[in-house]
PQR file with spaces between the fields and no chain letter, atoms N, CA, C, O and H, PARSE charges and radii, in Angstrom:
ATOM       1  N    MET     1       0.836   -1.170    0.000 -0.4000 1.5000
ATOM       2  CA   MET     1       0.000    0.000    0.000 -0.0000 2.0000
ATOM       3  C    MET     1       0.888    1.243    0.000  0.5500 1.7000
ATOM       4  O    MET     1       1.865    1.310    0.747 -0.5500 1.4000
ATOM       5  N    PRO     2       0.560    2.199   -0.814 -0.5600 1.5000
ATOM       6  CA   PRO     2       1.393    3.403   -0.886  0.2800 2.0000
ATOM       7  C    PRO     2       1.159    4.360    0.277  0.5500 1.7000
ATOM       8  O    PRO     2       0.082    4.392    0.871 -0.5500 1.4000
ATOM       9  N    ILE     3       2.183    5.130    0.586 -0.4000 1.5000
ATOM      10  CA   ILE     3       2.095    6.177    1.595 -0.0000 2.0000
ATOM      11  C    ILE     3       2.031    7.505    0.846  0.5500 1.7000
ATOM      12  O    ILE     3       2.873    7.783   -0.007 -0.5500 1.4000
ATOM      13  H    ILE     3       3.059    5.104    0.104  0.4000 1.0000
ATOM      14  N    PHE     4       1.038    8.315    1.164 -0.4000 1.5000
ATOM      15  CA   PHE     4       0.890    9.620    0.534 -0.0000 2.0000
ATOM      16  C    PHE     4       1.075   10.711    1.568  0.5500 1.7000
ATOM      17  O    PHE     4       0.801   10.514    2.752 -0.5500 1.4000
ATOM      18  H    PHE     4       0.353    8.089    1.857  0.4000 1.0000
ATOM      19  N    GLU     5       1.546   11.871    1.110 -0.4000 1.5000
ATOM      20  CA   GLU     5       1.699   13.038    1.972 -0.0000 2.0000
ATOM      21  C    GLU     5       0.546   13.993    1.694  0.5500 1.7000
ATOM      22  O    GLU     5       0.143   14.183    0.546 -0.5500 1.4000
ATOM      23  H    GLU     5       1.769   12.031    0.148  0.4000 1.0000
ATOM      24  N    TYR     6       0.025   14.587    2.754 -0.4000 1.5000
ATOM      25  CA   TYR     6      -1.110   15.503    2.646 -0.0000 2.0000
ATOM      26  C    TYR     6      -0.844   16.756    3.461  0.5500 1.7000
ATOM      27  O    TYR     6      -0.007   16.762    4.364 -0.5500 1.4000
ATOM      28  H    TYR     6       0.352   14.432    3.686  0.4000 1.0000
ATOM      29  N    LYS     7      -1.577   17.832    3.125 -0.4000 1.5000
ATOM      30  CA   LYS     7      -1.569   19.065    3.895 -0.0000 2.0000
ATOM      31  C    LYS     7      -3.009   19.496    4.091  0.5500 1.7000
ATOM      32  O    LYS     7      -3.793   19.543    3.143 -0.5500 1.4000
ATOM      33  H    LYS     7      -2.257   17.827    2.392  0.4000 1.0000
ATOM      34  N    CYS     8      -3.350   19.811    5.338 -0.4000 1.5000
ATOM      35  CA   CYS     8      -4.695   20.258    5.661 -0.0000 2.0000
ATOM      36  C    CYS     8      -4.874   21.700    5.197  0.5500 1.7000
ATOM      37  O    CYS     8      -4.036   22.554    5.487 -0.5500 1.4000
ATOM      38  H    CYS     8      -2.713   19.773    6.108  0.4000 1.0000
ATOM      39  N    ARG     9      -5.951   21.973    4.487 -0.4000 1.5000
ATOM      40  CA   ARG     9      -6.230   23.326    4.002 -0.0000 2.0000
ATOM      41  C    ARG     9      -6.793   24.209    5.110  0.5500 1.7000
ATOM      42  O    ARG     9      -6.809   25.432    4.978 -0.5500 1.4000
ATOM      43  H    ARG     9      -6.632   21.280    4.252  0.4000 1.0000
ATOM      44  N    ASP    10      -7.252   23.602    6.198 -0.4000 1.5000
ATOM      45  CA   ASP    10      -7.824   24.389    7.292 -0.0000 2.0000
ATOM      46  C    ASP    10      -6.772   24.786    8.336  0.5500 1.7000
ATOM      47  O    ASP    10      -6.679   25.958    8.698 -0.5500 1.4000
ATOM      48  H    ASP    10      -7.239   22.607    6.305  0.4000 1.0000
ATOM      49  N    CYS    11      -5.988   23.831    8.817 -0.4000 1.5000
ATOM      50  CA   CYS    11      -5.037   24.146    9.893 -0.0000 2.0000
ATOM      51  C    CYS    11      -3.575   24.135    9.438  0.5500 1.7000
ATOM      52  O    CYS    11      -2.698   24.560   10.190 -0.5500 1.4000
ATOM      53  H    CYS    11      -6.064   22.878    8.522  0.4000 1.0000
ATOM      54  N    GLY    12      -3.294   23.654    8.213 -0.4000 1.5000
ATOM      55  CA   GLY    12      -1.932   23.670    7.684 -0.0000 2.0000
ATOM      56  C    GLY    12      -1.061   22.501    8.088  0.5500 1.7000
ATOM      57  O    GLY    12       0.111   22.455    7.714 -0.5500 1.4000
ATOM      58  H    GLY    12      -4.006   23.309    7.602  0.4000 1.0000
ATOM      59  N    THR    13      -1.597   21.555    8.840 -0.4000 1.5000
ATOM      60  CA   THR    13      -0.828   20.395    9.281 -0.0000 2.0000
ATOM      61  C    THR    13      -0.445   19.526    8.089  0.5500 1.7000
ATOM      62  O    THR    13      -1.273   19.243    7.223 -0.5500 1.4000
ATOM      63  H    THR    13      -2.549   21.593    9.144  0.4000 1.0000
ATOM      64  N    LYS    14       0.832   19.101    8.053 -0.4000 1.5000
ATOM      65  CA   LYS    14       1.298   18.156    7.030 -0.0000 2.0000
ATOM      66  C    LYS    14       1.388   16.789    7.689  0.5500 1.7000
ATOM      67  O    LYS    14       1.847   16.670    8.825 -0.5500 1.4000
ATOM      68  H    LYS    14       1.505   19.331    8.756  0.4000 1.0000
ATOM      69  N    PHE    15       0.944   15.751    6.969 -0.4000 1.5000
ATOM      70  CA   PHE    15       0.965   14.402    7.529 -0.0000 2.0000
ATOM      71  C    PHE    15       1.034   13.379    6.416  0.5500 1.7000
ATOM      72  O    PHE    15       0.786   13.692    5.252 -0.5500 1.4000
ATOM      73  H    PHE    15       0.571   15.848    6.047  0.4000 1.0000
ATOM      74  N    GLU    16       1.374   12.151    6.782 -0.4000 1.5000
ATOM      75  CA   GLU    16       1.423   11.020    5.857 -0.0000 2.0000
ATOM      76  C    GLU    16       0.324   10.043    6.215  0.5500 1.7000
ATOM      77  O    GLU    16      -0.080    9.941    7.373 -0.5500 1.4000
ATOM      78  H    GLU    16       1.576   11.897    7.728  0.4000 1.0000
ATOM      79  N    LYS    17      -0.155    9.326    5.211 -0.4000 1.5000
ATOM      80  CA   LYS    17      -1.196    8.333    5.457 -0.0000 2.0000
ATOM      81  C    LYS    17      -1.019    7.177    4.485  0.5500 1.7000
ATOM      82  O    LYS    17      -0.778    7.390    3.296 -0.5500 1.4000
ATOM      83  H    LYS    17       0.174    9.409    4.271  0.4000 1.0000
ATOM      84  N    ILE    18      -1.140    5.961    4.986 -0.4000 1.5000
ATOM      85  CA   ILE    18      -1.149    4.778    4.130 -0.0000 2.0000
ATOM      86  C    ILE    18      -2.555    4.665    3.562  0.5500 1.7000
ATOM      87  O    ILE    18      -3.533    4.616    4.307 -0.5500 1.4000
ATOM      88  H    ILE    18      -1.336    5.788    5.952  0.4000 1.0000
ATOM      89  N    VAL    19      -2.649    4.624    2.239 -0.4000 1.5000
ATOM      90  CA   VAL    19      -3.949    4.620    1.583 -0.0000 2.0000
ATOM      91  C    VAL    19      -4.130    3.303    0.838  0.5500 1.7000
ATOM      92  O    VAL    19      -3.341    2.956   -0.041 -0.5500 1.4000
ATOM      93  H    VAL    19      -1.854    4.664    1.634  0.4000 1.0000
ATOM      94  N    ALA    20      -5.185    2.574    1.205 -0.4000 1.5000
ATOM      95  CA   ALA    20      -5.442    1.265    0.607 -0.0000 2.0000
ATOM      96  C    ALA    20      -6.000    1.383   -0.814  0.5500 1.7000
ATOM      97  O    ALA    20      -5.690    0.553   -1.668 -0.5500 1.4000
ATOM      98  H    ALA    20      -5.826    2.856    1.919  0.4000 1.0000
ATOM      99  N    SER    21      -6.819    2.402   -1.073 -0.4000 1.5000
ATOM     100  CA   SER    21      -7.392    2.582   -2.410 -0.0000 2.0000
ATOM     101  C    SER    21      -7.784    4.037   -2.609  0.5500 1.7000
ATOM     102  O    SER    21      -7.761    4.832   -1.670 -0.5500 1.4000
ATOM     103  H    SER    21      -7.071    3.076   -0.379  0.4000 1.0000
ATOM     104  N    SER    22      -8.142    4.377   -3.838 -0.4000 1.5000
ATOM     105  CA   SER    22      -8.536    5.757   -4.127 -0.0000 2.0000
ATOM     106  C    SER    22      -9.877    6.102   -3.479  0.5500 1.7000
ATOM     107  O    SER    22     -10.253    7.273   -3.435 -0.5500 1.4000
ATOM     108  H    SER    22      -8.160    3.731   -4.602  0.4000 1.0000
ATOM     109  N    GLN    23     -10.593    5.116   -2.982 -0.4000 1.5000
ATOM     110  CA   GLN    23     -11.879    5.326   -2.335 -0.0000 2.0000
ATOM     111  C    GLN    23     -11.736    5.683   -0.848  0.5500 1.7000
ATOM     112  O    GLN    23     -12.725    6.031   -0.202 -0.5500 1.4000
ATOM     113  H    GLN    23     -10.287    4.164   -3.018  0.4000 1.0000
ATOM     114  N    THR    24     -10.516    5.601   -0.302 -0.4000 1.5000
ATOM     115  CA   THR    24     -10.278    5.887    1.104 -0.0000 2.0000
ATOM     116  C    THR    24     -10.421    7.379    1.372  0.5500 1.7000
ATOM     117  O    THR    24      -9.798    8.196    0.692 -0.5500 1.4000
ATOM     118  H    THR    24      -9.713    5.318   -0.827  0.4000 1.0000
ATOM     119  N    GLU    25     -11.239    7.739    2.361 -0.4000 1.5000
ATOM     120  CA   GLU    25     -11.401    9.140    2.738 -0.0000 2.0000
ATOM     121  C    GLU    25     -10.242    9.537    3.638  0.5500 1.7000
ATOM     122  O    GLU    25      -9.920    8.832    4.594 -0.5500 1.4000
ATOM     123  H    GLU    25     -11.745    7.076    2.912  0.4000 1.0000
ATOM     124  N    VAL    26      -9.620   10.659    3.332 -0.4000 1.5000
ATOM     125  CA   VAL    26      -8.494   11.146    4.119 -0.0000 2.0000
ATOM     126  C    VAL    26      -8.932   12.398    4.859  0.5500 1.7000
ATOM     127  O    VAL    26      -9.463   13.335    4.263 -0.5500 1.4000
ATOM     128  H    VAL    26      -9.882   11.232    2.555  0.4000 1.0000
ATOM     129  N    VAL    27      -8.702   12.402    6.169 -0.4000 1.5000
ATOM     130  CA   VAL    27      -9.010   13.573    6.995 -0.0000 2.0000
ATOM     131  C    VAL    27      -7.747   13.965    7.751  0.5500 1.7000
ATOM     132  O    VAL    27      -6.860   13.140    7.970 -0.5500 1.4000
ATOM     133  H    VAL    27      -8.271   11.641    6.653  0.4000 1.0000
ATOM     134  N    CYS    28      -7.674   15.234    8.145 -0.4000 1.5000
ATOM     135  CA   CYS    28      -6.531   15.766    8.877 -0.0000 2.0000
ATOM     136  C    CYS    28      -6.381   15.044   10.222  0.5500 1.7000
ATOM     137  O    CYS    28      -7.362   14.816   10.930 -0.5500 1.4000
ATOM     138  H    CYS    28      -8.394   15.905    7.967  0.4000 1.0000
ATOM     139  N    LYS    29      -5.144   14.691   10.557 -0.4000 1.5000
ATOM     140  CA   LYS    29      -4.886   14.015   11.825 -0.0000 2.0000
ATOM     141  C    LYS    29      -5.061   14.944   13.023  0.5500 1.7000
ATOM     142  O    LYS    29      -5.334   14.483   14.131 -0.5500 1.4000
ATOM     143  H    LYS    29      -4.347   14.875    9.982  0.4000 1.0000
ATOM     144  N    LYS    30      -4.904   16.257   12.806 -0.4000 1.5000
ATOM     145  CA   LYS    30      -4.988   17.201   13.921 -0.0000 2.0000
ATOM     146  C    LYS    30      -6.414   17.713   14.142  0.5500 1.7000
ATOM     147  O    LYS    30      -6.932   17.645   15.256 -0.5500 1.4000
ATOM     148  H    LYS    30      -4.682   16.632   11.906  0.4000 1.0000
ATOM     149  N    CYS    31      -7.054   18.231   13.071 -0.4000 1.5000
ATOM     150  CA   CYS    31      -8.370   18.852   13.249 -0.0000 2.0000
ATOM     151  C    CYS    31      -9.520   18.043   12.638  0.5500 1.7000
ATOM     152  O    CYS    31     -10.684   18.435   12.733 -0.5500 1.4000
ATOM     153  H    CYS    31      -6.633   18.286   12.165  0.4000 1.0000
ATOM     154  N    GLU    32      -9.182   16.915   12.014 -0.4000 1.5000
ATOM     155  CA   GLU    32     -10.154   16.003   11.400 -0.0000 2.0000
ATOM     156  C    GLU    32     -10.947   16.618   10.243  0.5500 1.7000
ATOM     157  O    GLU    32     -12.034   16.145    9.911 -0.5500 1.4000
ATOM     158  H    GLU    32      -8.237   16.597   11.937  0.4000 1.0000
ATOM     159  N    SER    33     -10.406   17.658    9.640 -0.4000 1.5000
ATOM     160  CA   SER    33     -11.053   18.281    8.486 -0.0000 2.0000
ATOM     161  C    SER    33     -10.858   17.402    7.249  0.5500 1.7000
ATOM     162  O    SER    33      -9.779   16.842    7.056 -0.5500 1.4000
ATOM     163  H    SER    33      -9.523   18.042    9.910  0.4000 1.0000
ATOM     164  N    PRO    34     -11.881   17.278    6.415 -0.5600 1.5000
ATOM     165  CA   PRO    34     -11.732   16.521    5.165  0.2800 2.0000
ATOM     166  C    PRO    34     -11.108   17.367    4.052  0.5500 1.7000
ATOM     167  O    PRO    34     -10.874   16.873    2.949 -0.5500 1.4000
ATOM     168  N    ARG    35     -10.838   18.657    4.349 -0.4000 1.5000
ATOM     169  CA   ARG    35     -10.254   19.552    3.341 -0.0000 2.0000
ATOM     170  C    ARG    35      -8.731   19.398    3.335  0.5500 1.7000
ATOM     171  O    ARG    35      -8.013   20.227    3.893 -0.5500 1.4000
ATOM     172  H    ARG    35     -11.028   19.058    5.245  0.4000 1.0000
ATOM     173  N    VAL    36      -8.254   18.335    2.704 -0.4000 1.5000
ATOM     174  CA   VAL    36      -6.818   18.067    2.605 -0.0000 2.0000
ATOM     175  C    VAL    36      -6.421   18.009    1.140  0.5500 1.7000
ATOM     176  O    VAL    36      -7.221   17.661    0.271 -0.5500 1.4000
ATOM     177  H    VAL    36      -8.838   17.661    2.251  0.4000 1.0000
ATOM     178  N    GLU    37      -5.162   18.358    0.885 -0.4000 1.5000
ATOM     179  CA   GLU    37      -4.640   18.251   -0.468 -0.0000 2.0000
ATOM     180  C    GLU    37      -3.460   17.298   -0.462  0.5500 1.7000
ATOM     181  O    GLU    37      -2.647   17.301    0.463 -0.5500 1.4000
ATOM     182  H    GLU    37      -4.512   18.641    1.591  0.4000 1.0000
ATOM     183  N    GLN    38      -3.374   16.484   -1.499 -0.4000 1.5000
ATOM     184  CA   GLN    38      -2.267   15.548   -1.612 -0.0000 2.0000
ATOM     185  C    GLN    38      -1.061   16.314   -2.138  0.5500 1.7000
ATOM     186  O    GLN    38      -1.159   17.045   -3.123 -0.5500 1.4000
ATOM     187  H    GLN    38      -4.034   16.481   -2.250  0.4000 1.0000
ATOM     188  N    LEU    39       0.080   16.138   -1.471 -0.4000 1.5000
ATOM     189  CA   LEU    39       1.304   16.819   -1.870 -0.0000 2.0000
ATOM     190  C    LEU    39       2.102   15.958   -2.832  0.5500 1.7000
ATOM     191  O    LEU    39       1.938   14.738   -2.872 -0.5500 1.4000
ATOM     192  H    LEU    39       0.159   15.544   -0.671  0.4000 1.0000
ATOM     193  N    LEU    40       2.952   16.591   -3.594 -0.4000 1.5000
ATOM     194  CA   LEU    40       3.821   15.880   -4.514 -0.0000 2.0000
ATOM     195  C    LEU    40       4.933   15.235   -3.714  0.5500 1.7000
ATOM     196  O    LEU    40       5.687   15.930   -3.034 -0.5500 1.4000
ATOM     197  H    LEU    40       3.085   17.582   -3.562  0.4000 1.0000
ATOM     198  N    SER    41       5.045   13.940   -3.781 -0.4000 1.5000
ATOM     199  CA   SER    41       6.063   13.209   -3.037 -0.0000 2.0000
ATOM     200  C    SER    41       7.206   12.834   -3.958  0.5500 1.7000
ATOM     201  O    SER    41       7.023   12.674   -5.165 -0.5500 1.4000
ATOM     202  H    SER    41       4.432   13.376   -4.334  0.4000 1.0000
ATOM     203  N    VAL    42       8.382   12.696   -3.378 -0.4000 1.5000
ATOM     204  CA   VAL    42       9.560   12.306   -4.131 -0.0000 2.0000
ATOM     205  C    VAL    42       9.891   10.866   -3.775  0.5500 1.7000
ATOM     206  O    VAL    42       9.932   10.503   -2.599 -0.5500 1.4000
ATOM     207  H    VAL    42       8.531   12.827   -2.398  0.4000 1.0000
ATOM     208  N    PHE    43      10.125   10.060   -4.778 -0.4000 1.5000
ATOM     209  CA   PHE    43      10.495    8.668   -4.574 -0.0000 2.0000
ATOM     210  C    PHE    43      11.955    8.613   -4.159  0.5500 1.7000
ATOM     211  O    PHE    43      12.796    9.257   -4.786 -0.5500 1.4000
ATOM     212  H    PHE    43      10.092   10.355   -5.733  0.4000 1.0000
ATOM     213  N    ALA    44      12.269    7.862   -3.123 -0.4000 1.5000
ATOM     214  CA   ALA    44      13.649    7.751   -2.647 -0.0000 2.0000
ATOM     215  C    ALA    44      13.996    6.295   -2.391  0.5500 1.7000
ATOM     216  O    ALA    44      13.155    5.500   -1.972 -0.5500 1.4000
ATOM     217  H    ALA    44      11.585    7.339   -2.614  0.4000 1.0000
ATOM     218  N    VAL    45      15.248    5.966   -2.652 -0.4000 1.5000
ATOM     219  CA   VAL    45      15.746    4.621   -2.405 -0.0000 2.0000
ATOM     220  C    VAL    45      16.973    4.742   -1.527  0.5500 1.7000
ATOM     221  O    VAL    45      17.886    5.507   -1.837 -0.5500 1.4000
ATOM     222  H    VAL    45      15.931    6.612   -2.993  0.4000 1.0000
ATOM     223  N    ALA    46      17.005    4.002   -0.442 -0.4000 1.5000
ATOM     224  CA   ALA    46      18.160    4.015    0.444 -0.0000 2.0000
ATOM     225  C    ALA    46      19.122    2.909    0.040  0.5500 1.7000
ATOM     226  O    ALA    46      18.713    1.860   -0.458 -0.5500 1.4000
ATOM     227  H    ALA    46      16.263    3.381   -0.189  0.4000 1.0000
ATOM     228  N    GLY    47      20.375    3.154    0.256 -0.4000 1.5000
ATOM     229  CA   GLY    47      21.372    2.149   -0.055 -0.0000 2.0000
ATOM     230  C    GLY    47      22.506    2.761   -0.853  0.5500 1.7000
ATOM     231  O    GLY    47      22.514    3.964   -1.111 -0.5500 1.4000
ATOM     232  H    GLY    47      20.707    4.006    0.660  0.4000 1.0000
ATOM     233  N    SER    48      23.445    1.949   -1.235 -0.4000 1.5000
ATOM     234  CA   SER    48      24.559    2.445   -2.027 -0.0000 2.0000
ATOM     235  C    SER    48      24.951    1.408   -3.056  0.5500 1.7000
ATOM     236  O    SER    48      24.648    0.222   -2.926 -0.5500 1.4000
ATOM     237  H    SER    48      23.439    0.971   -1.025  0.4000 1.0000
ATOM     238  N    SER    49      25.620    1.877   -4.060 -0.4000 1.5000
ATOM     239  CA   SER    49      26.087    0.961   -5.098 -0.0000 2.0000
ATOM     240  C    SER    49      27.399    0.323   -4.657  0.5500 1.7000
ATOM     241  O    SER    49      28.050    0.819   -3.737 -0.5500 1.4000
ATOM     242  H    SER    49      25.866    2.840   -4.165  0.4000 1.0000
ATOM     243  N    ARG    50      27.783   -0.743   -5.286 -0.4000 1.5000
ATOM     244  CA   ARG    50      29.040   -1.412   -4.952 -0.0000 2.0000
ATOM     245  C    ARG    50      30.226   -0.502   -5.267  0.5500 1.7000
ATOM     246  O    ARG    50      31.229   -0.532   -4.554 -0.5500 1.4000
ATOM     247  H    ARG    50      27.254   -1.146   -6.033  0.4000 1.0000
ATOM     248  N    ALA    51      30.126    0.302   -6.316 -0.4000 1.5000
ATOM     249  CA   ALA    51      31.210    1.218   -6.672 -0.0000 2.0000
ATOM     250  C    ALA    51      31.415    2.260   -5.585  0.5500 1.7000
ATOM     251  O    ALA    51      32.556    2.591   -5.263 -0.5500 1.4000
ATOM     252  H    ALA    51      29.311    0.327   -6.895  0.4000 1.0000
ATOM     253  N    ALA    52      30.337    2.786   -5.011 -0.4000 1.5000
ATOM     254  CA   ALA    52      30.451    3.767   -3.938 -0.0000 2.0000
ATOM     255  C    ALA    52      31.052    3.121   -2.703  0.5500 1.7000
ATOM     256  O    ALA    52      31.877    3.737   -2.029 -0.5500 1.4000
ATOM     257  H    ALA    52      29.410    2.517   -5.273  0.4000 1.0000
ATOM     258  N    ALA    53      30.659    1.902   -2.394 -0.4000 1.5000
ATOM     259  CA   ALA    53      31.197    1.195   -1.241 -0.0000 2.0000
ATOM     260  C    ALA    53      32.686    0.911   -1.437  0.5500 1.7000
ATOM     261  O    ALA    53      33.468    1.015   -0.491 -0.5500 1.4000
ATOM     262  H    ALA    53      29.989    1.402   -2.942  0.4000 1.0000
ATOM     263  N    LYS    54      33.075    0.558   -2.647 -0.4000 1.5000
ATOM     264  CA   LYS    54      34.472    0.263   -2.958 -0.0000 2.0000
ATOM     265  C    LYS    54      35.346    1.496   -2.755  0.5500 1.7000
ATOM     266  O    LYS    54      36.483    1.380   -2.299 -0.5500 1.4000
ATOM     267  H    LYS    54      32.440    0.474   -3.415  0.4000 1.0000
ATOM     268  N    ALA    55      34.821    2.683   -3.092 -0.4000 1.5000
ATOM     269  CA   ALA    55      35.572    3.921   -2.947 -0.0000 2.0000
ATOM     270  C    ALA    55      35.862    4.231   -1.488  0.5500 1.7000
ATOM     271  O    ALA    55      36.835    4.926   -1.197 -0.5500 1.4000
ATOM     272  H    ALA    55      33.897    2.777   -3.463  0.4000 1.0000
ATOM     273  N    GLU    56      35.049    3.738   -0.564 -0.4000 1.5000
ATOM     274  CA   GLU    56      35.245    4.003    0.861 -0.0000 2.0000
ATOM     275  C    GLU    56      36.152    2.982    1.533  0.5500 1.7000
ATOM     276  O    GLU    56      36.545    3.182    2.682 -0.5500 1.4000
ATOM     277  H    GLU    56      34.259    3.173   -0.800  0.4000 1.0000
ATOM     278  N    GLU    57      36.487    1.912    0.863 -0.4000 1.5000
ATOM     279  CA   GLU    57      37.311    0.870    1.458 -0.0000 2.0000
ATOM     280  C    GLU    57      38.768    1.294    1.502  0.5500 1.7000
ATOM     281  O    GLU    57      39.210    2.111    0.695 -0.5500 1.4000
ATOM     282  H    GLU    57      36.167    1.749   -0.070  0.4000 1.0000
ATOM     283  N    GLY    58      39.505    0.739    2.442 -0.4000 1.5000
ATOM     284  CA   GLY    58      40.932    1.015    2.545 -0.0000 2.0000
ATOM     285  C    GLY    58      41.725    0.201    1.524  0.5500 1.7000
ATOM     286  O    GLY    58      41.136   -0.479    0.684 -0.5500 1.4000
ATOM     287  H    GLY    58      39.146    0.075    3.097  0.4000 1.0000
ATOM     288  N    PRO    59      43.040    0.265    1.588 -0.5600 1.5000
ATOM     289  CA   PRO    59      43.884   -0.405    0.603  0.2800 2.0000
ATOM     290  C    PRO    59      43.749   -1.926    0.601  0.5500 1.7000
ATOM     291  O    PRO    59      43.951   -2.552   -0.440 -0.5500 1.4000
ATOM     292  N    CYS    60      43.417   -2.529    1.724 -0.4000 1.5000
ATOM     293  CA   CYS    60      43.255   -3.979    1.733 -0.0000 2.0000
ATOM     294  C    CYS    60      41.797   -4.374    1.484  0.5500 1.7000
ATOM     295  O    CYS    60      41.489   -5.554    1.323 -0.5500 1.4000
ATOM     296  H    CYS    60      43.252   -2.020    2.569  0.4000 1.0000
ATOM     297  N    GLY    61      40.899   -3.377    1.452 -0.4000 1.5000
ATOM     298  CA   GLY    61      39.494   -3.642    1.148 -0.0000 2.0000
ATOM     299  C    GLY    61      38.658   -4.100    2.329  0.5500 1.7000
ATOM     300  O    GLY    61      37.503   -4.489    2.150 -0.5500 1.4000
ATOM     301  H    GLY    61      41.149   -2.417    1.582  0.4000 1.0000
ATOM     302  N    ALA    62      39.225   -4.062    3.553 -0.4000 1.5000
ATOM     303  CA   ALA    62      38.486   -4.564    4.706 -0.0000 2.0000
ATOM     304  C    ALA    62      37.910   -3.476    5.601  0.5500 1.7000
ATOM     305  O    ALA    62      36.885   -3.692    6.247 -0.5500 1.4000
ATOM     306  H    ALA    62      40.163   -3.747    3.699  0.4000 1.0000
ATOM     307  N    CYS    63      38.544   -2.322    5.651 -0.4000 1.5000
ATOM     308  CA   CYS    63      38.036   -1.255    6.508 -0.0000 2.0000
ATOM     309  C    CYS    63      38.190    0.077    5.796  0.5500 1.7000
ATOM     310  O    CYS    63      38.019    0.129    4.579 -0.5500 1.4000
ATOM     311  H    CYS    63      39.377   -2.146    5.126  0.4000 1.0000
ATOM     312  N    GLY    64      38.495    1.121    6.478 -0.4000 1.5000
ATOM     313  CA   GLY    64      38.691    2.412    5.848 -0.0000 2.0000
ATOM     314  C    GLY    64      40.037    3.013    6.211  0.5500 1.7000
ATOM     315  O    GLY    64      40.240    4.217    6.056 -0.5500 1.4000
ATOM     316  H    GLY    64      38.634    1.079    7.468  0.4000 1.0000
ATOM     317  N    ALA    65      40.965    2.184    6.696 -0.4000 1.5000
ATOM     318  CA   ALA    65      42.275    2.680    7.126 -0.0000 2.0000
ATOM     319  C    ALA    65      43.050    3.251    5.947  0.5500 1.7000
ATOM     320  O    ALA    65      42.896    2.807    4.809 -0.5500 1.4000
ATOM     321  H    ALA    65      40.800    1.206    6.822  0.4000 1.0000
ATOM     322  N    ALA    66      43.882    4.240    6.238 -0.4000 1.5000
ATOM     323  CA   ALA    66      44.672    4.893    5.191 -0.0000 2.0000
ATOM     324  C    ALA    66      45.737    3.986    4.602  0.5500 1.7000
ATOM     325  O    ALA    66      46.035    4.064    3.410 -0.5500 1.4000
ATOM     326  H    ALA    66      44.007    4.601    7.162  0.4000 1.0000
ATOM     327  N    ARG    67      46.318    3.119    5.441 -0.4000 1.5000
ATOM     328  CA   ARG    67      47.362    2.205    4.944 -0.0000 2.0000
ATOM     329  C    ARG    67      47.142    0.815    5.496  0.5500 1.7000
ATOM     330  O    ARG    67      46.517    0.644    6.542 -0.5500 1.4000
ATOM     331  H    ARG    67      46.076    3.056    6.410  0.4000 1.0000
ATOM     332  N    ARG    68      47.650   -0.165    4.802 -0.4000 1.5000
ATOM     333  CA   ARG    68      47.595   -1.545    5.218 -0.0000 2.0000
ATOM     334  C    ARG    68      48.229   -1.704    6.596  0.5500 1.7000
ATOM     335  O    ARG    68      49.314   -1.170    6.831 -0.5500 1.4000
ATOM     336  H    ARG    68      48.159   -0.027    3.952  0.4000 1.0000
ATOM     337  N    GLY    69      47.588   -2.416    7.505 -0.4000 1.5000
ATOM     338  CA   GLY    69      48.106   -2.654    8.839 -0.0000 2.0000
ATOM     339  C    GLY    69      47.631   -1.622    9.881  0.5500 1.7000
ATOM     340  O    GLY    69      47.962   -1.737   11.061 -0.5500 1.4000
ATOM     341  H    GLY    69      46.707   -2.849    7.314  0.4000 1.0000
ATOM     342  N    MET    70      46.855   -0.615    9.442 -0.4000 1.5000
ATOM     343  CA   MET    70      46.395    0.413   10.371 -0.0000 2.0000
ATOM     344  C    MET    70      44.959    0.167   10.840  0.5500 1.7000
ATOM     345  O    MET    70      44.353    1.049   11.449 -0.5500 1.4000
ATOM     346  H    MET    70      46.586   -0.521    8.484  0.4000 1.0000
ATOM     347  N    CYS    71      44.418   -0.995   10.571 -0.4000 1.5000
ATOM     348  CA   CYS    71      43.026   -1.300   10.966 -0.0000 2.0000
ATOM     349  C    CYS    71      42.895   -1.239   12.478  0.5500 1.7000
ATOM     350  O    CYS    71      43.750   -1.742   13.208 -0.5500 1.4000
ATOM     351  H    CYS    71      44.910   -1.711   10.077  0.4000 1.0000
ATOM     352  N    GLN    72      41.815   -0.615   12.942 -0.4000 1.5000
ATOM     353  CA   GLN    72      41.527   -0.502   14.356 -0.0000 2.0000
ATOM     354  C    GLN    72      40.347   -1.393   14.703  0.5500 1.7000
ATOM     355  O    GLN    72      39.307   -1.301   14.050 -0.5500 1.4000
ATOM     356  H    GLN    72      41.121   -0.206   12.349  0.4000 1.0000
ATOM     357  N    GLY    73      40.471   -2.236   15.689 -0.4000 1.5000
ATOM     358  CA   GLY    73      39.369   -3.049   16.187 -0.0000 2.0000
ATOM     359  C    GLY    73      38.924   -4.158   15.250  0.5500 1.7000
ATOM     360  O    GLY    73      37.789   -4.622   15.360 -0.5500 1.4000
ATOM     361  H    GLY    73      41.315   -2.310   16.219  0.4000 1.0000
ATOM     362  N    MET    74      39.744   -4.587   14.362 -0.4000 1.5000
ATOM     363  CA   MET    74      39.358   -5.667   13.444 -0.0000 2.0000
ATOM     364  C    MET    74      40.140   -6.897   13.747  0.5500 1.7000
ATOM     365  O    MET    74      39.963   -7.920   13.086 -0.5500 1.4000
ATOM     366  H    MET    74      40.666   -4.211   14.272  0.4000 1.0000
């Protein structure tokens, strides 16, 4: 089920709501007004690529030490 962002036109509160279908009535979480507008949401993905992870590795590829043999706590 998608999560949508809304803003109440009466009190200005911004909130998120999981919406099961387009038939679901959305009301403000603060003042319970049905006068809400759906905001434009940005899709985001968390994580990193293997290339980015490789750039952060140290010379031996195990930690982030500047030189081989300088690993701390490994």
